N, CA, C and O atoms as a DFTB+ gen file, in Angstrom:
372 C
 N C O
     1  1     154.167       8.672       7.239
     2  2     152.686       8.668       6.344
     3  2     151.459       9.232       7.161
     4  3     150.476       9.817       6.707
     5  1     151.717       8.952       8.337
     6  2     150.650       9.265       9.278
     7  2     150.751      11.020       9.863
     8  3     149.836      11.746      10.251
     9  1     152.023      11.267       9.754
    10  2     152.383      12.890       9.811
    11  2     151.998      13.809       8.568
    12  3     151.688      15.000       8.592
    13  1     152.079      13.099       7.662
    14  2     151.757      13.879       6.106
    15  2     150.263      13.794       6.105
    16  3     149.768      14.808       5.614
    17  1     149.460      12.980       6.467
    18  2     147.807      13.102       6.708
    19  2     147.800      13.965       7.971
    20  3     146.856      14.754       7.926
    21  1     148.405      14.062       8.888
    22  2     148.151      15.218       9.934
    23  2     147.854      16.568       9.298
    24  3     146.833      17.251       9.219
    25  1     149.441      16.748       8.760
    26  2     149.552      17.648       8.075
    27  2     148.622      18.537       6.852
    28  3     148.263      19.707       6.721
    29  1     148.511      17.594       6.271
    30  2     147.276      18.031       5.361
    31  2     145.974      18.153       5.829
    32  3     145.352      19.171       5.525
    33  1     145.493      17.367       6.458
    34  2     144.253      17.631       7.208
    35  2     144.381      19.255       8.217
    36  3     143.448      20.005       8.504
    37  1     145.678      19.392       8.535
    38  2     145.468      20.710       9.403
    39  2     145.728      21.790       8.352
    40  3     145.065      22.810       8.544
    41  1     146.414      21.808       7.444
    42  2     146.527      22.497       6.445
    43  2     144.890      22.850       5.473
    44  3     144.574      23.950       5.017
    45  1     144.308      21.925       5.402
    46  2     142.742      21.934       5.003
    47  2     141.798      22.701       5.799
    48  3     140.961      23.524       5.427
    49  1     142.062      22.313       6.871
    50  2     140.827      23.213       8.162
    51  2     141.463      24.957       8.019
    52  3     140.756      25.938       7.788
    53  1     142.763      24.957       8.202
    54  2     143.180      26.081       8.550
    55  2     142.892      27.100       7.252
    56  3     142.531      28.269       7.386
    57  1     143.137      26.389       5.885
    58  2     142.633      27.457       4.455
    59  2     140.945      27.103       4.604
    60  3     140.572      28.275       4.552
    61  1     140.074      26.571       4.704
    62  2     139.097      26.602       5.092
    63  2     138.598      27.474       6.111
    64  3     137.633      28.134       5.725
    65  1     139.054      27.740       7.621
    66  2     138.990      28.630       8.136
    67  2     139.151      30.444       7.945
    68  3     138.515      31.402       8.386
    69  1     140.388      30.280       7.022
    70  2     140.728      31.784       6.356
    71  2     140.211      31.895       5.461
    72  3     140.242      33.073       5.104
    73  1     139.366      30.897       4.404
    74  2     139.058      31.309       3.114
    75  2     137.444      31.689       3.037
    76  3     136.921      32.408       2.185
    77  1     136.824      31.056       4.085
    78  2     135.737      30.966       4.190
    79  2     134.886      32.014       4.940
    80  3     133.789      32.484       4.638
    81  1     135.564      32.215       5.835
    82  2     135.127      34.011       6.976
    83  2     134.901      35.008       5.954
    84  3     133.831      35.601       6.098
    85  1     135.662      35.396       4.876
    86  2     135.613      36.820       4.449
    87  2     136.214      37.967       5.205
    88  3     136.642      37.700       6.328
    89  1     136.302      39.022       4.835
    90  2     136.638      40.364       5.667
    91  2     135.798      40.546       6.758
    92  3     134.696      40.010       6.870
    93  1     136.316      41.307       7.575
    94  2     135.455      41.781       8.603
    95  2     135.353      43.265       8.194
    96  3     136.326      43.753       7.618
    97  1     134.411      43.929       8.404
    98  2     133.808      45.416       8.024
    99  2     134.043      46.152       9.415
   100  3     133.596      45.716      10.476
   101  1     134.918      47.510       9.275
   102  2     135.119      48.061      10.723
   103  2     133.813      48.735      10.603
   104  3     133.511      49.170       9.491
   105  1     132.729      48.934      11.913
   106  2     131.647      49.380      12.298
   107  2     131.497      50.891      12.321
   108  3     130.431      51.460      12.085
   109  1     132.624      51.496      12.619
   110  2     133.028      52.626      12.614
   111  2     132.817      53.483      11.311
   112  3     132.241      54.570      11.261
   113  1     133.445      52.730      10.168
   114  2     133.259      53.399       9.210
   115  2     132.173      53.231       8.140
   116  3     132.075      53.825       7.066
   117  1     131.159      52.029       8.817
   118  2     130.080      51.865       8.014
   119  2     128.932      52.708       8.056
   120  3     128.912      53.208       9.181
   121  1     127.917      53.130       7.347
   122  2     127.161      53.872       7.448
   123  2     126.008      52.962       7.488
   124  3     125.798      52.005       6.742
   125  1     124.894      53.632       9.002
   126  2     123.733      52.530       9.456
   127  2     123.138      52.399       7.982
   128  3     123.760      52.960       7.080
   129  1     122.021      51.724       7.692
   130  2     120.974      51.433       6.982
   131  2     119.674      51.840       7.522
   132  3     119.439      51.637       8.713
   133  1     118.954      52.300       6.890
   134  2     117.524      53.078       7.810
   135  2     116.738      51.771       7.419
   136  3     116.668      51.231       6.315
   137  1     116.176      51.411       8.595
   138  2     114.994      50.300       8.543
   139  2     114.106      50.583       8.013
   140  3     113.773      51.759       8.163
   141  1     113.165      49.644       7.049
   142  2     111.951      50.025       6.644
   143  2     110.680      50.277       7.653
   144  3     109.558      50.650       7.310
   145  1     111.039      50.043       8.703
   146  2     110.089      50.561       9.725
   147  2     109.982      51.924      10.154
   148  3     108.948      52.476      10.533
   149  1     111.266      52.488      10.055
   150  2     111.562      53.728      10.514
   151  2     110.848      54.841       9.552
   152  3     110.394      55.909       9.964
   153  1     110.833      54.400       8.210
   154  2     110.533      55.128       7.748
   155  2     109.065      54.363       6.748
   156  3     109.171      54.656       5.558
   157  1     108.401      53.900       6.917
   158  2     107.437      53.643       6.614
   159  2     106.249      54.071       6.778
   160  3     105.954      54.046       7.973
   161  1     105.126      54.595       5.881
   162  2     103.981      55.446       6.367
   163  2     102.804      54.568       5.280
   164  3     102.819      54.553       4.049
   165  1     101.796      53.857       6.248
   166  2     101.020      53.644       5.132
   167  2      99.765      54.497       5.304
   168  3      99.606      55.288       6.234
   169  1      98.927      54.276       4.369
   170  2      97.852      54.911       4.388
   171  2      96.368      54.508       5.490
   172  3      95.885      53.385       5.344
   173  1      95.914      55.183       6.233
   174  2      95.060      54.688       6.798
   175  2      93.657      54.037       5.991
   176  3      93.032      54.733       5.190
   177  1      93.356      52.977       6.230
   178  2      92.137      52.266       5.483
   179  2      90.910      52.810       5.658
   180  3      90.403      53.190       6.714
   181  1      90.255      52.835       4.059
   182  2      88.706      53.768       3.671
   183  2      87.713      52.541       4.504
   184  3      87.365      51.382       4.278
   185  1      87.561      53.293       5.297
   186  2      86.475      51.928       6.298
   187  2      84.879      52.755       5.976
   188  3      83.978      52.918       6.799
   189  1      84.889      53.111       4.779
   190  2      83.188      53.678       4.372
   191  2      82.504      52.545       3.986
   192  3      82.831      51.734       3.119
   193  1      81.103      52.554       5.004
   194  2      80.887      51.500       4.663
   195  2      81.190      49.936       5.090
   196  3      80.557      48.938       4.747
   197  1      82.241      50.015       5.863
   198  2      82.617      48.701       5.996
   199  2      82.703      48.402       8.109
   200  3      82.901      49.394       8.810
   201  1      82.560      47.266       8.650
   202  2      82.674      47.097       9.679
   203  2      83.260      45.591      10.108
   204  3      82.710      44.495      10.218
   205  1      84.455      45.990      10.274
   206  2      84.953      44.539      10.811
   207  2      86.472      44.983      12.030
   208  3      87.400      45.792      12.039
   209  1      86.030      44.048      12.776
   210  2      86.826      44.822      14.010
   211  2      87.504      43.467      14.991
   212  3      86.708      42.740      15.585
   213  1      88.810      43.244      15.085
   214  2      89.115      42.409      15.971
   215  2      89.244      42.856      17.661
   216  3      90.035      43.774      17.884
   217  1      88.649      42.370      18.633
   218  2      89.244      42.617      20.032
   219  2      90.357      41.702      20.533
   220  3      90.426      40.537      20.141
   221  1      91.081      42.134      21.251
   222  2      92.245      41.121      21.951
   223  2      91.971      41.398      23.453
   224  3      91.561      42.430      23.984
   225  1      92.262      40.363      23.924
   226  2      91.680      40.027      25.541
   227  2      93.018      39.664      26.322
   228  3      93.851      39.045      25.661
   229  1      93.292      39.930      27.477
   230  2      94.227      39.555      28.477
   231  2      94.495      37.989      28.165
   232  3      95.490      37.488      27.643
   233  1      93.581      37.503      28.532
   234  2      93.709      35.692      28.859
   235  2      92.456      35.047      28.383
   236  3      91.717      35.776      27.720
   237  1      92.080      33.848      28.586
   238  2      91.305      32.739      28.037
   239  2      89.959      33.281      28.509
   240  3      89.008      33.185      27.734
   241  1      89.790      33.831      29.684
   242  2      88.508      34.095      30.216
   243  2      87.660      35.167      29.186
   244  3      86.432      35.234      29.136
   245  1      88.564      35.950      28.417
   246  2      87.832      36.926      27.774
   247  2      87.208      38.051      28.595
   248  3      86.041      38.321      28.309
   249  1      87.649      38.579      29.330
   250  2      86.828      39.416      30.745
   251  2      87.303      40.717      30.585
   252  3      86.636      41.704      30.896
   253  1      88.722      40.775      29.989
   254  2      89.320      42.442      30.213
   255  2      89.949      42.757      28.962
   256  3      91.099      42.399      28.705
   257  1      89.247      43.398      28.199
   258  2      90.015      43.654      26.421
   259  2      91.085      44.425      26.571
   260  3      90.675      45.487      27.039
   261  1      92.078      44.458      26.446
   262  2      93.548      45.079      26.578
   263  2      93.718      45.832      24.827
   264  3      94.621      46.665      24.754
   265  1      92.976      45.589      23.601
   266  2      93.419      46.355      22.387
   267  2      92.317      45.846      21.538
   268  3      91.555      44.919      21.812
   269  1      92.337      46.588      20.452
   270  2      91.476      46.234      19.108
   271  2      92.057      46.994      17.999
   272  3      92.683      48.039      18.179
   273  1      91.815      46.378      16.658
   274  2      92.066      46.935      15.338
   275  2      90.896      46.605      14.334
   276  3      90.274      45.544      14.294
   277  1      90.741      47.526      13.665
   278  2      89.858      47.384      12.304
   279  2      88.911      48.681      12.266
   280  3      88.867      49.708      12.944
   281  1      88.060      48.113      11.009
   282  2      87.276      49.352      10.880
   283  2      86.128      49.144      11.743
   284  3      85.450      48.117      11.754
   285  1      85.953      50.129      12.435
   286  2      84.703      50.251      13.589
   287  2      83.743      50.912      13.031
   288  3      83.939      52.121      12.915
   289  1      82.832      50.521      12.677
   290  2      81.286      51.695      12.709
   291  2      81.741      52.893      11.777
   292  3      81.531      54.094      11.953
   293  1      82.436      52.249      10.711
   294  2      82.737      53.215       9.587
   295  2      84.285      54.142       9.731
   296  3      84.784      54.833       8.844
   297  1      84.769      53.930      10.967
   298  2      86.488      54.736      11.177
   299  2      87.226      53.715      11.731
   300  3      86.946      53.057      12.732
   301  1      88.291      53.617      10.938
   302  2      89.656      53.258      11.711
   303  2      90.037      52.885      12.996
   304  3      90.524      53.843      13.597
   305  1      90.008      52.044      13.529
   306  2      90.502      52.169      15.093
   307  2      91.719      51.377      15.206
   308  3      91.876      50.339      14.563
   309  1      92.676      51.899      16.102
   310  2      93.612      51.102      16.801
   311  2      94.057      51.331      17.828
   312  3      94.702      52.379      17.808
   313  1      94.022      50.606      19.239
   314  2      94.063      50.906      20.442
   315  2      94.950      49.955      21.317
   316  3      94.872      48.803      20.891
   317  1      95.666      50.065      22.271
   318  2      95.888      49.034      23.003
   319  2      97.321      48.247      22.296
   320  3      98.244      48.734      21.643
   321  1      97.071      46.928      22.710
   322  2      97.820      46.018      22.422
   323  2      97.034      44.817      21.894
   324  3      95.836      44.604      22.081
   325  1      98.189      43.816      20.974
   326  2      97.656      42.409      20.330
   327  2      97.535      41.380      21.409
   328  3      97.798      41.858      22.513
   329  1      97.238      40.195      21.425
   330  2      97.318      39.152      22.070
   331  2      96.975      37.436      21.430
   332  3      96.333      37.354      20.383
   333  1      97.396      36.279      22.060
   334  2      96.576      35.366      21.030
   335  2      95.020      35.127      21.465
   336  3      94.441      34.345      20.710
   337  1      94.332      35.579      22.395
   338  2      93.154      35.981      22.589
   339  2      91.999      36.772      21.953
   340  3      91.523      37.689      22.622
   341  1      91.604      36.569      20.990
   342  2      90.858      37.524      20.163
   343  2      89.409      36.965      19.396
   344  3      89.047      35.889      18.919
   345  1      88.911      38.080      19.531
   346  2      87.283      37.997      18.981
   347  2      87.398      38.884      17.878
   348  3      87.903      40.005      17.938
   349  1      86.868      38.297      16.770
   350  2      86.651      39.015      15.304
   351  2      85.080      39.599      15.363
   352  3      84.208      38.864      15.827
   353  1      84.863      40.459      15.053
   354  2      82.976      40.478      14.738
   355  2      83.031      41.878      13.492
   356  3      83.819      42.774      13.191
   357  1      81.796      41.431      13.088
   358  2      81.353      42.130      11.686
   359  2      80.213      42.815      11.865
   360  3      79.469      42.998      10.902
   361  1      79.810      43.437      13.483
   362  2      78.949      44.070      13.479
   363  2      79.201      45.434      14.396
   364  3      80.141      45.477      15.190
   365  1      78.336      46.475      14.231
   366  2      78.668      47.649      14.620
   367  2      77.760      48.000      15.968
   368  3      76.624      48.464      15.867
   369  1      78.442      47.704      17.323
   370  2      77.684      48.088      18.437
   371  2      77.193      49.681      18.731
   372  3      76.527      49.947      19.732
């Protein structure tokens, strides 16, 4: 009786392993799918009459600016990199 339960359990496990896995596709025959980021082209925002800018800094002292993004004095500006230390401004300096 114990051997019958063991055999049934083993058969169930083997069946699940074979049945749930699905077939593995050959990577050499698959065509690569293009990423949305590779072909994406966004329009530059219209900054006419708008000023909003986020300045990014290297650390919590906010002394070294490492990047910025936004409509700055009527024109779109993107440079550097982002960080968790940022300041948002709506003024044109």
